[in-house]
Backbone bond lengths (Angstrom), bond angles and torsions (degrees), N, CA, C in turn:
res aa  C-N    CA-C-N  psi(-1)  N-CA   C-N-CA  omega(-1)  CA-C   N-CA-C  phi
1 X - - - 1.464 - - 1.515 110.85 -
2 X 1.368 115.81 -38.14 1.459 119.29 -176.97 1.513 111.45 -63.92
3 X 1.348 117.37 -23.08 1.457 119.86 -178.31 1.521 111.71 -75.30
4 X 1.334 116.85 -13.91 1.458 120.16 -174.88 1.523 113.51 -94.39
5 X 1.345 118.26 -5.53 1.451 119.90 -179.32 1.525 109.72 -147.93
6 X 1.317 114.26 163.17 1.466 121.05 177.76 1.513 108.42 -143.00
7 X 1.333 116.18 144.78 1.457 122.21 179.03 1.522 108.82 -117.20
8 X 1.333 115.58 128.01 1.458 121.18 178.56 1.525 109.03 -121.86
9 X 1.315 115.52 151.91 1.462 121.48 -176.94 1.521 110.07 -115.71
10 X 1.327 116.38 129.77 1.450 120.32 170.01 1.514 110.18 -81.09
11 X 1.305 116.81 170.32 1.467 120.86 -177.36 1.526 112.83 -64.79
12 X 1.331 117.53 -26.45 1.464 119.99 -177.54 1.518 112.47 -76.56
13 X 1.338 117.93 -20.79 1.469 120.55 -171.96 1.519 111.65 -137.09
14 X 1.311 116.47 38.36 1.466 119.00 -174.58 1.530 111.30 -64.44
15 X 1.326 117.95 -48.30 1.466 119.57 -178.12 1.522 111.40 -64.88
16 X 1.322 117.08 -41.74 1.453 120.25 -179.97 1.526 110.52 -66.87
17 X 1.328 117.12 -42.84 1.459 120.21 179.42 1.520 112.03 -61.40
18 X 1.323 116.58 -41.94 1.462 120.22 178.50 1.527 110.75 -66.25
19 X 1.339 117.65 -35.46 1.462 121.05 177.45 1.524 111.06 -67.13
20 X 1.326 116.93 -38.13 1.470 120.51 176.41 1.523 109.93 -63.24
21 X 1.333 116.36 -44.83 1.464 120.25 179.39 1.527 110.89 -61.05
22 X 1.333 117.64 -44.21 1.469 120.68 179.30 1.522 111.17 -61.80
23 X 1.331 116.53 -39.81 1.461 120.36 179.31 1.517 110.99 -61.67
24 X 1.323 116.32 -33.53 1.466 121.55 179.70 1.524 112.32 -87.13
25 X 1.324 116.48 -2.06 1.447 119.90 177.44 1.508 115.21 78.56
26 X 1.335 117.20 24.61 1.464 121.36 178.43 1.525 108.28 -129.10
27 X 1.311 116.23 173.54 1.463 120.34 174.30 1.525 109.10 -102.29
28 X 1.301 115.72 152.80 1.464 119.91 174.97 1.523 109.44 -67.80
29 X 1.332 116.71 143.25 1.454 121.69 -178.45 1.517 112.63 -68.19
30 X 1.316 115.11 159.65 1.462 121.44 179.96 1.525 110.14 -90.88
31 X 1.304 115.11 128.34 1.467 121.51 176.27 1.517 108.35 -153.15
32 X 1.313 116.15 150.48 1.455 122.29 177.87 1.525 108.20 -111.58
33 X 1.325 116.16 124.77 1.467 121.88 177.00 1.518 107.06 -117.07
34 X 1.316 115.88 118.40 1.461 121.05 -178.19 1.517 109.94 -129.13
35 X 1.322 114.21 163.68 1.458 119.63 174.96 1.522 109.32 -128.05
36 X 1.320 114.83 135.08 1.445 120.49 176.57 1.529 109.11 -73.54
37 X 1.327 117.75 164.17 1.467 120.11 -178.57 1.528 114.00 -54.61
38 X 1.345 116.85 -28.39 1.472 118.87 -179.73 1.524 113.02 -87.18
39 X 1.348 117.14 3.45 1.460 120.72 176.45 1.516 114.72 98.70
40 X 1.331 118.62 -7.64 1.461 120.37 178.87 1.523 110.13 -65.37
41 X 1.344 116.17 142.98 1.450 121.11 -177.31 1.525 110.42 -95.20
42 X 1.323 115.66 144.38 1.463 122.51 176.67 1.520 108.14 -130.29
43 X 1.337 116.71 130.64 1.466 122.43 180.00 1.516 108.81 -124.53
44 X 1.325 116.13 133.06 1.465 120.90 174.31 1.522 108.71 -133.12
45 X 1.333 116.26 120.29 1.453 121.97 176.40 1.521 107.72 -84.61
46 X 1.326 116.99 125.45 1.462 121.38 -170.07 1.525 113.75 -100.64
47 X 1.305 117.84 19.57 1.464 121.30 175.48 1.514 108.66 -149.65
48 X 1.318 115.93 160.90 1.456 118.51 -176.90 1.528 111.51 -70.59
49 X 1.322 115.40 138.13 1.461 121.30 174.80 1.523 110.21 -125.54
50 X 1.324 116.70 13.36 1.464 121.03 -177.80 1.531 110.46 -57.58
51 X 1.336 114.80 126.48 1.459 123.98 178.74 1.534 113.38 61.37
52 X 1.333 116.89 21.15 1.462 121.26 175.29 1.525 110.74 -104.33
53 X 1.325 115.39 153.84 1.460 120.34 168.51 1.526 107.45 -82.22
54 X 1.323 116.42 119.83 1.461 121.81 -176.07 1.525 109.06 -104.18
55 X 1.338 115.84 121.43 1.462 122.66 177.06 1.526 108.15 -104.27
56 X 1.316 116.36 123.32 1.464 121.82 179.55 1.527 107.92 -111.16
57 X 1.320 116.44 114.99 1.465 121.36 -178.56 1.523 108.58 -94.49
58 X 1.317 115.95 114.11 1.468 119.81 -176.66 1.520 110.29 -160.66
59 X 1.320 116.72 112.94 1.462 120.67 169.56 1.524 108.93 -79.68
60 X 1.313 116.12 145.81 1.465 118.73 174.10 1.522 108.04 -92.81
61 X 1.324 113.98 62.07 1.462 122.57 178.56 1.524 109.24 -82.94
62 X 1.328 117.75 165.62 1.468 119.82 177.39 1.524 111.75 -57.57
63 X 1.347 117.54 136.27 1.470 127.75 -3.84 1.524 111.07 -74.08
64 X 1.329 115.39 114.14 1.459 122.50 -169.29 1.523 112.02 -57.04
65 X 1.316 117.11 -49.08 1.459 119.62 -174.48 1.524 112.50 -65.27
66 X 1.326 117.28 -37.17 1.463 120.63 177.15 1.523 110.62 -62.33
67 X 1.321 116.44 -46.15 1.457 119.65 -176.61 1.524 111.94 -74.14
68 X 1.318 117.24 -29.48 1.460 119.95 174.56 1.528 110.33 -66.42
69 X 1.324 117.19 -46.80 1.464 120.44 179.17 1.525 110.80 -62.41
70 X 1.320 116.29 -33.63 1.463 120.74 -179.63 1.527 111.28 -64.09
71 X 1.334 117.58 -44.93 1.458 119.03 -179.30 1.524 111.23 -70.56
72 X 1.321 117.37 -31.69 1.462 119.94 175.75 1.523 110.61 -64.10
73 X 1.333 116.45 -44.57 1.461 120.34 179.20 1.524 110.56 -66.07
74 X 1.327 116.38 -38.67 1.462 121.15 179.06 1.534 110.18 -61.82
75 X 1.324 115.88 -45.76 1.461 120.34 -179.61 1.526 111.41 -63.49
76 X 1.318 116.65 -41.45 1.462 120.26 179.47 1.521 110.61 -64.45
77 X 1.341 116.60 -39.51 1.462 120.27 178.04 1.520 110.70 -62.94
78 X 1.333 117.78 -42.74 1.462 121.30 -179.72 1.523 111.23 -66.03
79 X 1.326 115.99 -41.81 1.464 119.57 -179.93 1.527 110.98 -63.57
80 X 1.339 116.31 -43.15 1.465 120.05 -179.48 1.529 111.86 -71.96
81 X 1.346 116.35 -16.48 1.466 120.17 175.93 1.530 111.41 -92.32
82 X 1.321 116.15 15.00 1.475 123.41 173.77 1.520 113.66 69.64
83 X 1.329 117.24 33.46 1.462 119.65 172.69 1.522 109.50 -62.28
84 X 1.337 116.30 145.80 1.464 119.76 179.02 1.528 110.47 -67.50
85 X 1.325 115.48 -47.76 1.459 121.54 176.90 1.521 108.22 -144.49
86 X 1.322 116.29 152.82 1.462 122.37 177.14 1.524 107.23 -120.04
87 X 1.329 115.85 120.02 1.461 121.77 -177.88 1.527 108.77 -116.10
88 X 1.306 116.69 122.63 1.469 121.62 177.76 1.518 108.98 -90.61
89 X 1.331 116.13 117.96 1.467 121.29 172.69 1.520 106.08 -98.01
90 X 1.329 115.75 98.79 1.459 122.82 -174.91 1.526 108.50 -112.03
91 X 1.330 117.33 85.79 1.472 119.30 -177.44 1.524 112.76 -55.26
92 X 1.341 115.96 -40.68 1.467 121.11 176.11 1.525 108.06 -118.06
93 X 1.322 116.00 119.92 1.461 122.34 -177.14 1.528 108.72 -97.84
94 X 1.326 115.85 102.12 1.457 120.20 -179.96 1.521 112.64 -65.74
95 X 1.301 116.82 159.97 1.462 125.12 -177.16 1.532 112.66 67.92
96 X 1.333 117.46 11.06 1.461 119.03 -176.24 1.523 112.79 -68.90
97 X 1.327 117.65 -19.41 1.465 118.92 177.24 1.524 112.59 -77.56
98 X 1.331 115.87 -13.65 1.466 120.03 176.86 1.523 108.96 -94.82
99 X 1.332 115.23 63.64 1.460 121.01 -175.11 1.532 112.86 -100.20
100 X 1.325 117.41 0.63 1.459 121.58 179.41 1.522 108.38 -159.04
101 X 1.316 115.43 163.04 1.461 119.12 178.60 1.523 109.91 -83.19
102 X 1.321 115.87 128.65 1.462 120.68 174.63 1.522 111.03 -96.96
103 X 1.313 115.43 0.52 1.461 122.33 177.79 1.515 108.37 -160.02
104 X 1.325 116.69 161.91 1.465 119.69 -173.95 1.518 112.97 -69.15
105 X 1.296 118.53 -22.49 1.467 120.67 -177.66 1.523 110.96 -118.68
106 X 1.338 114.96 44.23 1.466 120.93 178.62 1.528 109.56 -125.20
107 X 1.332 117.46 151.41 1.467 119.80 -176.97 1.523 112.21 -84.28
108 X 1.333 115.08 161.37 1.462 121.96 166.97 1.526 104.64 -103.31
109 X 1.329 115.74 85.33 1.461 120.43 -167.79 1.519 112.51 -69.48
110 X 1.322 118.28 -28.53 1.460 119.89 176.67 1.527 110.26 -60.87
111 X 1.327 117.25 -38.16 1.469 120.95 176.55 1.524 110.48 -67.55
112 X 1.329 116.65 -39.07 1.462 120.55 178.36 1.530 110.33 -61.36
113 X 1.331 117.49 -43.06 1.464 120.75 178.57 1.528 110.30 -63.04
114 X 1.332 117.19 -40.89 1.464 120.47 177.28 1.524 110.63 -59.12
115 X 1.329 116.76 -43.86 1.463 120.71 178.90 1.528 111.41 -63.10
116 X 1.324 116.97 -39.95 1.463 120.92 179.97 1.528 111.05 -64.54
117 X 1.329 116.84 -42.98 1.459 120.43 -179.77 1.524 110.71 -62.79
118 X 1.309 116.45 -42.32 1.464 119.61 178.16 1.518 111.04 -66.35
119 X 1.322 117.35 -42.13 1.465 120.90 -179.46 1.524 111.79 -63.16
120 X 1.342 116.92 -29.50 1.468 121.04 179.64 1.522 112.22 -75.95
121 X 1.334 117.27 -8.94 1.460 120.48 177.00 1.509 115.15 104.25
122 X 1.321 117.69 13.47 1.466 120.98 178.86 1.528 109.43 -77.01
123 X 1.331 115.79 132.18 1.461 122.15 -175.72 1.522 113.47 -99.36
124 X 1.329 117.63 -18.30 1.463 120.65 -173.36 1.529 107.09 -158.87
125 X 1.324 116.74 146.99 1.464 121.54 179.32 1.527 109.04 -126.98
126 X 1.328 115.50 133.26 1.466 122.09 171.59 1.525 106.70 -115.51
127 X 1.316 116.89 127.94 1.463 120.05 -178.46 1.524 109.52 -144.26
128 X 1.330 115.36 176.76 1.461 121.15 -177.28 1.525 110.58 -129.03
129 X 1.314 116.41 131.30 1.468 123.20 170.45 1.527 112.49 42.76
130 X 1.334 114.89 67.13 1.456 119.88 174.54 1.530 110.01 -58.66
131 X 1.315 115.46 144.17 1.464 119.51 -179.60 1.527 111.29 -62.32
132 X 1.324 116.96 -32.76 1.460 121.20 178.67 1.527 108.35 -138.82
133 X 1.323 116.59 126.98 1.462 120.21 -174.30 1.526 112.60 -64.23
134 X 1.340 117.35 -24.64 1.464 118.93 -178.14 1.522 112.70 -68.23
135 X 1.335 118.09 -12.17 1.460 120.61 178.21 1.519 110.53 -60.88
136 X 1.329 118.15 -31.59 1.457 120.08 175.84 1.527 110.80 -55.08
137 X 1.324 116.51 -35.94 1.455 120.92 -179.18 1.512 114.07 -72.78
138 X 1.342 117.77 -10.68 1.459 120.76 176.94 1.524 111.53 -75.64
139 X 1.332 116.75 -16.17 1.458 121.75 -177.50 1.528 110.61 -96.86
140 X 1.319 115.49 148.82 1.464 121.24 169.67 1.529 110.75 -102.80
141 X 1.313 117.08 5.80 1.458 123.65 176.62 1.524 107.88 -114.19
142 X 1.336 117.81 162.64 1.471 119.13 -179.57 1.524 112.39 -64.23
143 X 1.320 115.81 142.51 1.463 123.19 176.56 1.524 108.22 -129.51
144 X 1.328 116.11 123.11 1.458 121.23 172.81 1.523 107.75 -101.45
145 X 1.325 116.68 106.27 1.460 121.05 178.43 1.523 108.19 -100.46
146 X 1.323 115.39 102.25 1.465 121.46 -178.36 1.529 109.94 -85.68
147 X 1.323 115.41 168.81 1.462 120.66 178.28 1.518 109.94 -121.32
148 X 1.322 115.80 135.60 1.466 121.72 177.85 1.522 112.20 -94.65
149 X 1.327 117.80 5.84 1.465 120.63 -174.29 1.518 111.48 -59.83
150 X 1.335 117.91 -46.57 1.469 119.64 -177.28 1.515 111.22 -64.06
151 X 1.342 117.04 -37.11 1.461 121.24 179.07 1.526 109.92 -65.53
152 X 1.325 117.04 -45.81 1.458 120.89 179.09 1.524 111.76 -65.68
153 X 1.333 116.26 -38.72 1.462 119.25 -178.19 1.522 111.68 -63.64
154 X 1.334 117.14 -32.85 1.467 119.90 178.37 1.522 110.80 -60.37
155 X 1.349 116.45 -36.92 1.460 120.62 178.22 1.520 111.87 -81.10
156 X 1.318 116.53 -41.43 1.465 120.89 -177.58 1.528 111.41 -63.82
157 X 1.331 116.33 -39.21 1.465 120.17 -175.08 1.521 112.55 -60.34
158 X 1.320 116.60 -25.72 1.468 119.81 -179.55 1.525 112.52 -80.66
159 X 1.341 116.76 -10.71 1.463 119.96 -174.16 1.523 113.95 -111.97
160 X 1.336 117.23 -33.76 1.462 119.20 -173.18 1.521 111.10 -87.38
161 X 1.339 117.66 149.84 1.476 120.57 175.94 1.528 111.10 -63.77
162 X 1.315 116.06 159.00 1.469 121.11 -175.52 1.523 112.86 -67.71
163 X 1.344 117.94 -22.56 1.465 120.12 -178.44 1.532 112.42 -97.39
164 X 1.324 116.64 20.47 1.467 121.20 -179.66 1.518 111.22 -66.29
165 X 1.339 115.89 143.06 1.458 121.16 172.28 1.535 108.26 -107.51
166 X 1.327 115.93 146.77 1.458 121.82 179.54 1.515 109.13 -93.68
167 X 1.327 116.57 132.04 1.464 121.39 -174.46 1.529 109.44 -114.93
168 X 1.321 115.73 124.46 1.458 121.44 171.98 1.527 108.38 -89.70
169 X 1.345 119.00 125.49 1.468 120.17 -176.77 1.519 114.27 -72.62
170 X 1.340 116.85 -13.24 1.465 121.44 176.62 1.518 107.86 -163.99
171 X 1.334 116.09 174.33 1.468 120.45 -177.12 1.521 112.11 -64.84
172 X 1.341 116.53 -31.06 1.455 119.89 -178.11 1.512 113.84 -65.55
173 X 1.337 117.22 -27.92 1.473 120.67 -179.27 1.524 112.23 -93.13
174 X 1.338 118.27 4.60 1.459 120.63 -176.60 1.532 113.11 -60.20
175 X 1.336 120.19 -43.22 1.471 118.62 176.77 1.530 112.55 -59.89
176 X 1.330 117.52 -39.81 1.459 120.19 177.58 1.527 110.41 -64.93
177 X 1.331 117.22 -44.77 1.466 120.82 179.40 1.522 110.78 -60.73
178 X 1.317 116.59 -38.14 1.463 120.92 178.26 1.523 110.62 -63.52
179 X 1.331 116.66 -38.18 1.463 120.65 177.97 1.528 110.75 -66.66
180 X 1.327 117.60 -43.14 1.466 120.68 174.29 1.530 110.19 -57.38
181 X 1.313 116.09 -46.99 1.464 120.51 -177.39 1.526 111.19 -61.51
182 X 1.321 116.83 -36.47 1.463 120.18 178.89 1.536 110.52 -64.62
183 X 1.333 115.91 -43.25 1.462 119.61 -179.69 1.528 111.62 -68.74
184 X 1.333 116.87 -35.39 1.458 121.14 -175.08 1.522 113.29 -96.20
185 X 1.340 116.37 -0.14 1.467 121.64 -177.78 1.528 110.04 54.13
186 X 1.331 115.03 53.29 1.466 122.01 -176.55 1.519 110.10 -127.49
187 X 1.318 116.29 170.27 1.458 121.47 175.24 1.525 109.36 -95.04
188 X 1.332 115.43 167.61 1.471 121.51 -174.62 1.517 109.97 -116.63
189 X 1.329 114.64 137.16 1.465 122.98 174.96 1.529 107.43 -116.76
190 X 1.326 116.51 141.48 1.467 120.83 -179.59 1.518 110.58 -117.84
191 X 1.331 115.84 131.14 1.455 122.07 171.82 1.518 108.80 -99.91
192 X 1.304 116.60 131.96 1.467 121.57 175.51 1.521 108.35 -98.35
193 X 1.334 116.35 135.71 1.459 121.30 -177.26 1.518 110.92 -120.53
194 X 1.315 114.56 152.80 1.464 122.47 169.80 1.525 107.15 -118.89
195 X 1.319 116.23 137.90 1.465 120.36 -178.95 1.525 109.56 -94.91
196 X 1.338 115.90 120.25 1.458 121.38 178.79 1.526 111.90 -87.95
197 X 1.321 116.81 -28.18 1.457 121.58 178.47 1.517 107.73 -157.72
198 X 1.331 116.64 -175.82 1.463 120.35 -179.16 1.519 111.68 -65.18
199 X 1.332 117.68 -21.83 1.465 120.83 -176.19 1.521 113.57 -120.01
200 X 1.326 119.13 -4.70 1.456 121.18 -174.75 1.528 111.04 -125.44
201 X 1.334 115.12 132.27 1.453 122.14 175.65 1.523 108.95 -131.60
202 X 1.328 115.91 165.25 1.456 120.23 175.81 1.523 108.82 -145.43
203 X 1.326 114.88 147.21 1.456 120.91 179.00 1.529 108.80 -79.00
204 X 1.329 116.69 126.64 1.464 120.99 -178.85 1.524 112.15 -97.58
205 X 1.333 117.54 -37.69 1.460 119.55 174.86 1.531 110.52 -161.34
206 X 1.312 115.06 168.62 1.462 123.40 -173.75 1.515 108.77 -124.38
207 X 1.325 115.76 135.53 1.467 120.91 178.62 1.524 108.41 -108.23
208 X 1.343 116.79 113.95 1.456 121.81 -178.59 1.515 110.81 122.33
209 X 1.319 115.28 173.22 1.465 121.95 -176.76 1.522 109.44 -114.09
210 X 1.338 116.51 119.99 1.461 121.00 179.32 1.525 112.22 -116.88
211 X 1.321 118.02 11.15 1.454 120.51 -176.57 1.523 111.18 -60.58
212 X 1.354 114.60 124.57 1.473 122.88 178.72 1.519 113.46 60.51
213 X 1.330 117.30 24.52 1.467 120.82 179.80 1.520 110.23 -114.26
214 X 1.329 117.45 142.27 1.467 119.86 170.82 1.520 109.13 -73.38
215 X 1.334 116.60 146.66 1.464 120.89 -174.28 1.526 111.34 -124.22
216 X 1.323 115.26 144.66 1.451 123.41 173.65 1.524 107.70 -121.06
217 X 1.338 117.09 109.46 1.465 121.25 175.89 1.523 108.19 -85.60
218 X 1.327 117.19 130.46 1.463 120.96 -179.08 1.520 109.59 -120.25
219 X 1.321 115.09 149.13 1.462 120.53 179.38 1.523 108.04 -156.86
220 X 1.332 115.83 166.21 1.465 118.57 177.17 1.523 110.86 -82.57
221 X 1.324 117.80 -30.06 1.458 120.44 179.76 1.523 110.28 -150.63
222 X 1.330 115.10 153.85 1.466 121.86 173.29 1.519 106.93 -127.96
223 X 1.322 116.38 120.20 1.466 120.83 178.95 1.519 110.43 -102.40
224 X 1.316 117.17 -72.08 1.464 120.83 -178.92 1.526 112.84 -96.98
225 X 1.329 116.73 -15.61 1.464 120.36 -176.63 1.511 113.57 84.18
226 X 1.330 117.54 0.81 1.462 120.65 -177.23 1.522 112.75 -64.73
227 X 1.336 116.95 -43.72 1.461 120.54 179.56 1.516 110.99 -62.47
228 X 1.333 116.57 -41.34 1.467 120.71 -179.67 1.530 110.35 -66.02
229 X 1.323 116.83 -44.43 1.460 120.46 -179.57 1.528 110.96 -62.84
230 X 1.322 116.46 -42.29 1.463 120.52 178.29 1.524 110.66 -63.17
231 X 1.335 116.18 -42.00 1.455 120.07 178.70 1.520 112.06 -65.30
232 X 1.329 116.86 -40.67 1.459 120.40 179.05 1.522 111.13 -62.04
233 X 1.326 116.19 -40.23 1.461 119.79 177.51 1.512 112.20 -62.27
234 X 1.339 116.38 -41.57 1.465 120.17 179.18 1.531 110.69 -65.57
235 X 1.321 117.32 -37.66 1.460 120.24 178.90 1.529 111.72 -65.16
236 X 1.333 115.96 -41.81 1.463 119.45 178.81 1.523 111.05 -63.95
237 X 1.311 116.48 -41.31 1.466 119.88 178.88 1.522 111.33 -63.34
238 X 1.329 116.20 -25.98 1.467 120.44 178.75 1.524 111.58 -89.18
239 X 1.334 117.48 3.33 1.459 120.48 174.41 1.511 115.95 98.12
240 X 1.330 118.16 12.29 1.460 120.58 -179.86 1.519 110.96 -66.90
241 X 1.311 116.11 156.31 1.450 121.99 177.81 1.531 109.85 -70.32
242 X 1.305 117.14 142.80 1.452 121.08 177.81 1.529 109.96 -68.34
243 X 1.323 115.37 153.19 1.454 120.35 -175.41 1.515 110.25 95.52
244 X 1.337 115.95 67.08 1.460 122.21 -176.29 1.526 109.38 -83.03
245 X 1.324 116.75 124.06 1.462 121.97 175.89 1.526 109.85 -86.54
246 X 1.330 116.27 150.53 1.465 121.54 -178.76 1.525 108.79 -135.51
247 X 1.326 116.39 138.83 1.464 121.48 174.40 1.521 108.47 -136.94
248 X 1.316 116.45 133.95 1.463 121.59 178.56 1.518 109.02 -149.71
249 X 1.308 116.18 144.38 1.464 119.91 -179.49 1.516 111.15 -67.60
250 X 1.329 116.54 -50.14 1.459 120.83 -172.73 1.532 110.24 -108.46
251 X 1.310 116.09 109.06 1.464 120.36 178.69 1.517 110.62 -92.69
252 X 1.328 116.31 81.01 1.468 119.95 178.69 1.529 109.44 -65.25
253 X 1.324 116.47 -44.83 1.473 124.27 169.51 1.532 112.61 49.76
254 X 1.312 114.21 67.20 1.460 120.68 178.39 1.528 110.11 -75.79
255 X 1.329 114.68 178.56 1.467 120.13 -178.47 1.525 110.65 -56.12
256 X 1.301 115.98 132.36 1.458 121.59 -179.73 1.514 113.53 95.90
257 X 1.342 117.40 -17.84 1.466 119.69 -177.78 1.518 111.65 -65.90
258 X 1.326 116.46 -41.62 1.465 119.02 -177.06 1.530 111.00 -60.97
259 X 1.326 117.05 -42.36 1.463 119.72 -179.16 1.525 111.05 -60.48
260 X 1.329 116.53 -40.07 1.465 120.05 -179.33 1.522 111.54 -71.63
261 X 1.326 116.87 -34.39 1.465 120.87 -173.16 1.525 113.55 -89.36
262 X 1.321 116.69 -5.24 1.463 119.96 176.94 1.526 112.26 -114.74
263 X 1.324 116.57 -6.11 1.467 119.92 178.63 1.527 109.91 -76.11
264 X 1.313 116.16 159.63 1.466 120.13 171.87 1.526 108.25 -58.22
265 X 1.318 118.84 138.12 1.468 130.44 9.24 1.532 112.86 -104.53
266 X 1.331 119.04 31.85 1.444 121.10 -173.37 1.527 111.31 -76.51
267 X 1.332 115.44 149.60 1.467 122.04 175.91 1.528 108.04 -113.85
268 X 1.331 118.20 -122.86 1.460 121.31 -175.74 1.525 111.96 -86.62
269 X 1.319 114.68 149.02 1.462 123.02 177.07 1.517 108.26 -116.81
270 X 1.346 116.90 130.95 1.456 122.69 178.57 1.533 108.76 -118.80
271 X 1.317 116.55 124.21 1.462 122.64 175.96 1.526 107.99 -135.47
272 X 1.327 116.45 170.00 1.462 120.19 176.56 1.523 109.41 -105.18
273 X 1.324 115.15 178.67 1.466 120.69 179.25 1.522 113.09 -96.01
274 X 1.355 116.79 26.87 1.469 118.77 172.47 1.526 110.53 -61.42
275 X 1.321 115.81 -26.99 1.466 122.23 172.64 1.519 106.43 -121.23
276 X 1.332 116.88 128.40 1.455 120.47 -176.10 1.524 110.51 -70.05
277 X 1.326 115.52 135.57 1.455 121.68 -176.65 1.521 110.52 -111.72
278 X 1.302 114.99 141.05 1.454 120.53 176.08 1.527 108.40 -70.63
279 X 1.322 115.94 134.64 1.472 120.58 179.68 1.523 109.35 -76.94
280 X 1.326 116.13 86.09 1.461 120.04 -179.60 1.530 109.56 -117.33
281 X 1.312 115.93 -178.09 1.463 121.98 -176.37 1.523 109.48 -82.73
282 X 1.316 116.64 85.36 1.454 122.64 178.34 1.525 106.75 -135.62
283 X 1.318 117.83 77.29 1.471 121.30 -169.68 1.517 114.73 -63.74
284 X 1.343 118.21 -22.06 1.462 119.16 -178.37 1.526 112.71 -91.96
285 X 1.336 117.28 -1.40 1.467 120.48 176.13 1.525 109.30 -94.70
286 X 1.316 115.88 128.07 1.461 121.70 -179.08 1.529 108.52 -120.42
287 X 1.313 116.77 122.25 1.467 122.12 -177.78 1.525 108.51 -102.52
288 X 1.318 115.60 120.52 1.466 122.83 -178.02 1.526 108.15 -105.12
289 X 1.310 117.44 129.00 1.462 120.78 -176.39 1.529 111.76 -79.74
290 X 1.329 115.24 136.44 1.465 121.15 174.60 1.525 110.83 -103.61
291 X 1.341 117.28 12.06 1.465 120.43 -179.75 1.527 111.95 -57.07
292 X 1.347 120.40 -46.84 1.469 118.84 178.46 1.523 113.29 -61.14
293 X 1.340 116.83 -38.07 1.459 121.31 179.55 1.528 111.09 -63.95
294 X 1.336 116.69 -46.23 1.456 120.37 -179.74 1.525 111.38 -72.18
295 X 1.329 117.03 -34.38 1.466 119.77 176.46 1.526 110.30 -62.32
296 X 1.320 116.72 -37.28 1.468 120.18 177.11 1.526 110.97 -64.34
297 X 1.339 116.96 -40.57 1.461 120.14 178.32 1.529 110.83 -64.72
298 X 1.338 116.62 -40.37 1.466 120.77 176.84 1.520 110.11 -64.63
299 X 1.337 117.46 -43.86 1.459 121.15 -178.89 1.530 111.16 -60.73
300 X 1.304 116.58 -36.98 1.468 119.55 179.37 1.528 110.74 -64.48
301 X 1.331 116.94 -38.10 1.459 119.05 177.96 1.536 111.15 -71.05
302 X 1.324 116.45 -35.85 1.465 119.58 178.42 1.530 109.67 -65.70
303 X 1.327 115.98 -40.94 1.464 120.36 -177.88 1.517 112.11 -73.15
304 X 1.331 116.27 -28.26 1.466 121.22 179.92 1.515 107.87 -127.48
305 X 1.345 118.17 80.25 1.472 122.10 -170.57 1.523 112.51 -57.95
306 X 1.330 114.41 158.59 1.461 121.29 179.16 1.516 110.90 -64.69
C-alpha cells in the first residue's frame, strides 16, 4: 500500500505532516523547498511519484501568501512528475473568512484560492473546520471538511467542571457550539454581536443563563483574541464564574493574542496543531494533535482511491 502513495510536508506543517506519516507507518517524502533572494519559491521533489497518489500537508498559516504559493508550486511539481492524483491536506484553510462580498467592489478571496488550487492540479482537498461551510461549494473537486471538535472535547473534558456551559461567540459558530455541547453533555449559550467596522465587533446581548456557571467559549479560529476577550467580558457582566475556558481548532494567535488570552478572567486555552506553535512558556495553552484524525482521512482515500 505504501508504494501507491507518498506524503510530503510543506514548511508550514512539517511537524504535523511527519506525525501523519508516522501514524500511517510510512516516512514523509523527500523534497527541497527553497526561496530565491527575491522571495520566489522553488520546490523539488527528490523521489519518484509517478502513478502515485501524492498528499501534500500544508496549512496556509501566516505568512499566508508564502505558504499558499508553496503548496501551489508543490502541486505543480507533483503533477509534472506524473503523479496519479494530487491531494492537498490543508488543516488550516487561509482566506476562509473572505467567503462573501462585504461590498460591491470586493473579492471573494476564498473562491479565488479554490480556483488557484484547482488550476495547480490538485484533485482533492482535506481540511478541518472551515470558517464557512459554503466554501466547499467554491470547489469543483471533492472536499473533505473534517471536524476537530471530538478531538478537542477529549482534552477539554478533563479540565472543565461538570456544570460548564458552552458559549458560541456569534450565530455563525452555533452549530459548532452545539456539537461541543453534545460531546460534553452541556447546554449552549449564544452571544449576539454587532460589527462596528471590518475589524471591530461588540457583544450586544446574550441568550441563556450563565449566572454562577463556568463557561467554555468555542470558535473555529483565534487570531488576535479580541472576539474571545469581548465575549469573556460579556459573560462576566452576566454573572458567569471567573476562569473562562477557550477552545478553538486553529490557533493563529497573532501579536497581542497571548496578552488577551492570559489576562483575568481567562483560564485554559485549547487549540490544535493545524498551525505550528512555538514551544514557549505558556502553561495555560494546550495543543492537541489532529494527526490521527487527518491520518484517518488519508487512509480512507488510500483504501478507496479516487
